[in-house]
Structures are given as structure tokens and as C-alpha cells.
C-alpha positions in Angstrom: 21.2 43.2 -38.5 23.4 41.9 -35.8 21.4 43.7 -33.1 18.1 42.4 -34.6 19.5 38.8 -34.5 20.7 39.2 -30.9 17.3 40.6 -30.0 15.5 37.6 -31.6 17.8 35.1 -29.9 17.2 36.8 -26.5 13.4 36.7 -27.1 13.5 33.1 -28.1 15.5 32.2 -25.0 13.0 34.0 -22.7 10.1 32.2 -24.4 11.8 28.9 -23.9 12.4 29.6 -20.2 8.8 30.8 -19.8 7.4 27.7 -21.5 9.6 25.4 -19.4 8.5 27.2 -16.3 4.8 26.9 -17.3 5.3 23.2 -18.0 6.9 22.7 -14.6 4.2 24.8 -12.8 1.4 22.8 -14.5 3.0 19.5 -13.6 2.8 18.4 -17.3 5.2 15.9 -18.8 7.3 15.7 -15.6 8.5 12.4 -14.0 7.0 12.4 -10.5 8.9 11.1 -7.5 7.4 7.9 -6.0 6.3 9.9 -3.0 4.5 12.5 -5.1 2.9 9.7 -7.1 1.8 7.9 -4.0 0.4 11.1 -2.4 -1.5 12.0 -5.6 -3.4 8.7 -5.6 -3.4 7.8 -1.9 -6.8 6.9 -0.3 -8.9 9.1 2.0 -9.3 6.4 4.6 -12.4 5.9 6.8 -11.3 3.9 9.9 -14.1 2.4 12.0 -13.3 2.5 15.7 -14.7 0.6 18.7 -15.2 2.5 21.9 -14.1 -0.5 23.9 -10.5 0.3 22.8 -10.2 3.2 20.4 -6.4 3.0 20.2 -6.6 -0.6 19.0 -8.0 0.9 15.7 -5.5 3.7 15.2 -3.2 3.3 12.2 0.6 3.8 12.8 4.0 2.5 11.8 5.4 -1.0 12.7 8.2 0.6 14.8 5.9 3.1 16.5 7.5 2.0 19.8 11.0 2.7 18.7 12.1 -0.8 17.7 11.4 -3.4 15.0 10.6 -6.2 17.4 7.3 -7.8 16.4 6.6 -9.5 19.7 6.1 -6.3 21.8 3.8 -4.3 19.5 0.7 -5.6 21.2 2.2 -5.0 24.6 3.3 -1.4 24.0 0.0 -0.1 22.5 -0.9 2.1 25.5 2.7 3.3 26.1 3.5 5.2 22.9 1.9 7.8 20.7 0.2 6.3 17.7 1.1 8.8 15.0 -0.7 8.0 11.8 1.4 6.4 9.0 0.8 4.3 5.9 3.3 2.4 3.8 3.6 2.6 0.0 5.6 1.1 -2.8 5.7 1.6 -6.5 6.4 -0.8 -9.4 6.3 0.3 -13.0 5.8 -1.2 -16.5 5.8 0.7 -19.8 2.0 1.2 -19.6 1.2 1.3 -15.8 2.4 2.2 -12.4 1.2 -0.1 -9.5 1.1 1.4 -6.0 0.6 -0.7 -2.9 -0.6 1.1 0.2 -0.8 -0.6 3.6 -2.1 0.4 7.0 -0.6 -1.0 10.2 -2.3 -1.7 13.5 -0.4 -3.1 16.5 -3.3 -5.3 17.4 -5.9 -7.3 15.6 -8.3 -7.5 18.5 -11.7 -8.6 19.7 -14.1 -8.2 22.6 -16.3 -11.1 21.4 -16.1 -14.4 23.3 -14.6 -17.4 21.5 -13.1 -15.2 18.7 -9.5 -14.9 17.8 -7.0 -12.1 17.9 -3.3 -11.6 17.1 -0.3 -9.3 17.4 0.4 -7.0 14.4 -2.0 -6.3 11.5 -1.2 -5.0 8.1 -3.9 -4.8 5.4 -4.1 -2.5 2.4 -4.7 -2.2 -1.4 -3.2 -2.1 -4.8 -3.8 1.0 -7.0 -3.7 0.5 -10.8 -2.6 3.7 -12.6 -2.3 4.0 -16.3 0.5 6.2 -17.6 -0.7 8.9 -20.0 0.2 12.4 -21.1 -0.3 13.7 -17.5 2.3 13.6 -14.7 0.5 11.3 -12.4 -1.5 9.1 -14.8 -5.1 7.9 -14.4 -6.4 5.6 -11.7 -8.2 2.7 -13.4 -9.0 0.5 -10.3 -8.0 -0.8 -6.9 -7.8 -4.3 -5.3 -8.2 -4.3 -1.5 -7.1 -6.8 1.1 -9.9 -8.0 3.4 -8.1 -10.6 5.5 -7.8 -13.6 3.2 -10.0 -12.2 0.4 -9.3 -9.5 -2.2 -12.0 -7.1 -3.5 -11.8 -5.2 -6.8 -13.3 -1.8 -7.5 -13.2 0.6 -10.4 -14.0 4.4 -10.6 -16.5 5.8 -13.1 -15.2 5.8 -16.6 -12.6 3.0 -16.1 -12.2 0.7 -19.0 -11.6 -2.3 -16.7 -14.2 -5.1 -16.6 -14.3 -8.3 -14.7 -11.8 -11.0 -15.7 -11.2 -14.2 -13.8 -12.4 -12.3 -10.7 -15.6 -10.2 -10.5 -15.4 -6.5 -9.9 -17.1 -6.0 -6.5 -18.3 -2.4 -6.8 -17.9 1.2 -7.9 -15.0 3.2 -6.4 -16.0 6.6 -4.9 -13.6 9.4 -5.5 -13.2 12.7 -3.6 -11.1 15.8 -4.3 -8.3 16.6 -1.8 -5.1 18.6 -2.3 -5.9 19.2 -6.0 -6.4 15.6 -7.0 -9.0 12.9 -6.8 -8.5 10.2 -4.2 -10.3 6.9 -3.7 -12.3 6.4 -0.5 -11.4 3.3 1.4 -12.6 1.9 4.8 -11.4 -0.5 7.4 -13.5 -2.3 9.9 -12.8 -1.9 13.7 -10.9 -4.7 15.5 -10.1 -7.0 12.6 -9.3 -4.2 10.1 -10.3 -5.8 6.8 -10.2 -3.2 4.1 -12.7 -2.5 1.3 -13.8 0.5 -0.7 -16.1 3.0 1.1 -19.0 2.8 2.0 -18.6 -0.9 3.0 -18.5 -1.5 6.7 -20.0 0.5 9.6 -18.4 3.9 9.4 -19.5 6.4 6.7 -18.4 9.6 8.5 -21.7 10.5 10.1 -21.6 12.5 13.4 -23.3 9.7 15.3 -20.7 7.1 14.3 -17.4 6.1 15.9 -14.6 6.5 13.5 -11.6 8.5 12.1 -11.1 10.0 8.6 -7.5 9.9 7.6 -6.0 12.1 4.8 -2.7 11.4 3.1 0.3 13.7 3.7 3.9 13.9 2.6 5.0 15.7 5.8 2.6 15.1 8.7 1.9 12.2 11.0 -0.9 13.3 13.3 -2.3 11.6 16.4 -6.2 11.4 16.6 -7.6 13.5 19.4 -10.0 10.6 20.0 -11.7 7.7 18.3 -14.1 10.2 16.7 -11.7 12.6 14.9 -12.7 13.5 11.4 -9.5 15.0 9.9 -6.2 13.3 10.7 -3.2 13.3 8.4 -1.3 10.2 7.8 2.3 10.3 6.7 3.3 8.2 3.7 6.4 6.0 4.3 8.2 4.3 1.4 8.5 0.5 2.1 11.9 0.7 0.5 13.2 3.4 2.9 16.7 2.8 4.3 16.5 0.6 7.4 12.8 0.3 6.7 10.4 -2.6 6.5 11.6 -4.1 3.2 15.2 -3.8 4.4 14.3 -5.7 7.5 12.7 -8.5 5.4 15.8 -8.8 3.2 18.1 -8.9 6.3 16.0 -11.7 7.9 15.0 -13.5 4.7 17.2 -16.6 5.4 16.7 -16.5 9.2 14.3 -18.5 11.4 15.1 -16.2 14.4 14.4 -12.8 13.0 12.8 -10.3 15.4 10.6 -8.6 12.8 9.7 -11.6 10.5 9.0 -15.2 11.4 9.4 -16.2 7.8 9.0 -14.7 4.3 6.2 -12.2 4.3 4.9 -13.0 7.8 5.5 -10.8 10.9 6.6 -12.3 14.1 4.0 -12.0 16.9 3.3 -13.9 20.1 0.7 -14.2 22.9 2.4 -12.0 25.4 0.6 -9.4 27.5 -3.2 -9.5 27.1 -3.4 -11.1 23.6 -5.8 -13.9 24.1 -6.7 -13.0 27.6 -10.1 -14.3 28.6 -12.1 -16.3 26.1 -10.5 -15.2 22.8 -7.5 -17.2 21.5 -4.3 -15.5 20.4 -2.6 -16.7 17.2 1.2 -16.4 16.8 2.9 -15.1 13.6 -0.4 -14.3 11.9 0.1 -10.9 10.2 1.5 -10.5 6.7 3.4 -7.9 4.8 2.3 -7.0 1.2 4.7 -9.6 -0.2 2.8 -12.1 1.9 -0.8 -11.1 1.2 -2.9 -13.9 -0.3 -6.5 -14.4 -1.5 -7.6 -17.9 -0.5 -9.4 -18.7 -3.8 -8.2 -16.6 -6.7 -6.7 -19.3 -8.8 -3.5 -18.5 -10.6 -2.6 -15.5 -8.5 -0.3 -16.6 -5.7 0.8 -15.4 -2.3 2.6 -12.0 -2.4 2.0 -11.2 -6.0 0.1 -8.0 -5.2 3.5 -6.5 -4.3 5.9 -8.8 -6.1 4.1 -9.1 -9.5 1.1 -6.7 -9.5 0.9 -6.7 -13.3 0.2 -10.5 -13.3 -2.5 -10.0 -10.7 -4.2 -7.3 -12.7 -3.9 -9.3 -15.9 -5.8 -12.2 -14.2 -8.3 -10.1 -12.3 -9.4 -7.8 -15.1 -10.3 -7.6 -18.8 -10.5 -4.4 -20.8 -6.8 -3.6 -20.1 -6.1 -2.5 -23.7 -2.4 -1.8 -24.2 -0.9 -3.6 -21.2 2.7 -4.4 -20.4 3.4 -7.2 -17.9 7.2 -6.8 -17.6 8.9 -4.2 -15.4 11.2 -1.3 -16.0 11.1 -0.8 -12.2 10.3 -3.4 -9.6 12.5 -2.9 -6.5 11.1 -6.1 -4.9 12.4 -8.3 -7.7 15.6 -6.3 -8.3 16.7 -6.4 -4.6 16.1 -10.2 -4.4 18.2 -10.6 -7.5 20.9 -8.3 -6.1 21.0 -10.3 -2.8 21.7 -13.5 -4.8 18.3 -15.1 -4.4 17.0 -17.3 -7.2 15.1 -20.5 -7.7 18.0 -22.5 -6.2 18.5 -20.1 -3.3 15.1 -19.1 -2.0 14.2 -17.0 1.1 12.9 -19.0 4.0 9.2 -19.5 3.5 9.1 -18.4 -0.1 5.8 -19.4 -1.8 6.3 -22.6 -3.7 4.0 -21.6 -6.6 6.2 -18.6 -7.6 9.2 -19.3 -9.8 11.7 -16.7 -8.7 13.9 -17.1 -11.8 10.8 -16.4 -13.9 10.0 -13.4 -11.8 13.5 -12.1 -12.2 13.1 -12.6 -16.0 10.3 -10.0 -16.0 12.8 -7.2 -15.4 14.0 -5.1 -18.3 16.0 -2.0 -18.8 13.8 0.1 -21.1 10.6 0.2 -23.1 10.9 -0.8 -26.7 
């Protein structure tokens, strides 16, 4: 009897281990890292390029030249390799995860007379991911940044419908690395971002452009402005000594080298910016916590990163069970931990956003 019991116990243990291994291999009911989550939903990105200056349309990281000085990024474009990168951040409620992605270009440039250009350029998108029984959840829609306008898109089967803002189109998805990814596109020169196939580059052989694919390990350099498979490395905005850390360190300074004010990068008219007939605007590029649509009503500057649940709640109907408070929001938590509140605001903080109310949206757990 004793031997039989021991045998049954051993068998039960082996079954439990095998089942746990199966669950792990299948990726079911696991909590993903933010990098794994970002990589799973990251866009396959169609970047239009212009033969006048291909390198002006390559995506890279802000400190591609080895420093965080915003006023030499235009100047250094031709002196350093432009390894492909994209920034991401994750915020989480009890029902959704919200992932921001952003693509940096050292120059927002033009070769058209009487146009405008500026140093630094960062535009991107918000991915809306419903938490479900799977590890990575289900993408329900995206909102993209096209200069001072936001565009909304949903994939087939999404429950989301137009709310205060109209949905602008259907999101095309493509399989890559065992998951479906949205296709996005950026224009050449000005780099406004929308869902593919908007713009002038669709991937045809007779078109100038680069197709970028997400990676957790590789940051490749395009062979030319007509390269069809380049991997971009995903960088956490919250990385130690990274972009968000720079913003926090300069949040109360008017002399920061990276940021001119809250959410706005420092940039000047040095080197060839504005040479000839174009003009060059200073301090004109924004971080995700500075992105703004010029006419979307009650959604305010920076909320795509700071309070994405509110933006989604305004932009869309058909949300179903939807939580608008956060069990994780590093932006808000770090501001709170640094001692910022409605009576002690970062320099240039948007006046429409009550920071105390924003802090009040943090919670420890789901009920």
C-alpha cells in the first residue's frame, strides 16, 4: 500500500510539472514583461524616404550621437550610424494595457521653398490592448500622431466604435514572429504617422522606403533608403538614464540640455536647419507626454502617455467593461514620488490637467 501511494504521488508530481511546463511553453496565463508585451504588439513600420536625403528619414534613438543634447542632433546626422530604435512605455488598468510607441528622427526637414523644418522629431502611436485569458491580450485599436492631429484605427473584429472622435479607418494586420502586428507608415521629411497604407510608400519595388520590423535584441542600420527588412530595437522610455529620466531631472529647469520645458525637446537653428528659403523653428518636437491634438475637446496635451485610459474613453464607444484607473502608470507614479503635485508643477505642465486628480487615478490592486 505504501509503495502504491508513493507511486501515485510521484506520478501526480510529474503530471503537475509537465502541465506547468506546457503552460509555460504555450505562453498561457503568464504575466509578460513589458518588453515582451511591446514586442508582441509592435508595429511593422513602413517609413517613406526621400532621395534628396535618405538619412533624414531613418529612425534612431535620441542619443544616437552619444549624448542627450538636443541642439546637436540635426548637426550630427551625417557623422554617426543611425541604428534603428523605437521607444515604448506600458500603463495598465484592470481591463487594459496601453502601449505607446514612438519613432525618433534627428531632423524634421524639407526641400520645398518657404516651408518649415526643425531639429528633432518624435511621433508615434498608442496601442489599446484588452486583457483576456491569453498572455498578451487582444489589440482593439490604435491612435496615431500625425503632427498636431490624432488618427484612430481598429482591426477587423474590434468592438470599438466612434465616440467623440471618428474612427479614421481599418487597421491592417500582418503576422511576424508568431503574432499579428499592425502596419503603420510615416511620411518622408515631416514624419507624420498613420496606419498603412496612408501616405506614399506601400512597399512596392519602385518606391523609396524602408520596412522596419520590431526586435528585442537588434538595432540595424538600413543599407539604403530602399531597404525592405530592417529590425528596430525596442527601448523602454523608463530605462535607467533614459528619456523619461532626463525629463524628470530637467522638469523644473529652464536650462535643460534635452528638454526646453515639460514634454518639449530643446532644438535650435544651428548647422543647416533653415538654410536657404525654409525657416527653422526652435524647440518644436514633443515627447509622448507632450503630444497634443489641436481639436479633440476634453483630451489634453500629453494624455496619450500620461492618461491613455481617459483618451480612449473619450475617443471610442463600445468599450464594454472598461477601467479608467491604473494599477500601473509609471509616469504618474514617478511624478508623485518626485514630489510633484498641483501646487508644485513641472515647468510647462499643461494647465488643463489637474495633477492631483491624475495622481488620484493610481490604485494598488483590482477589486
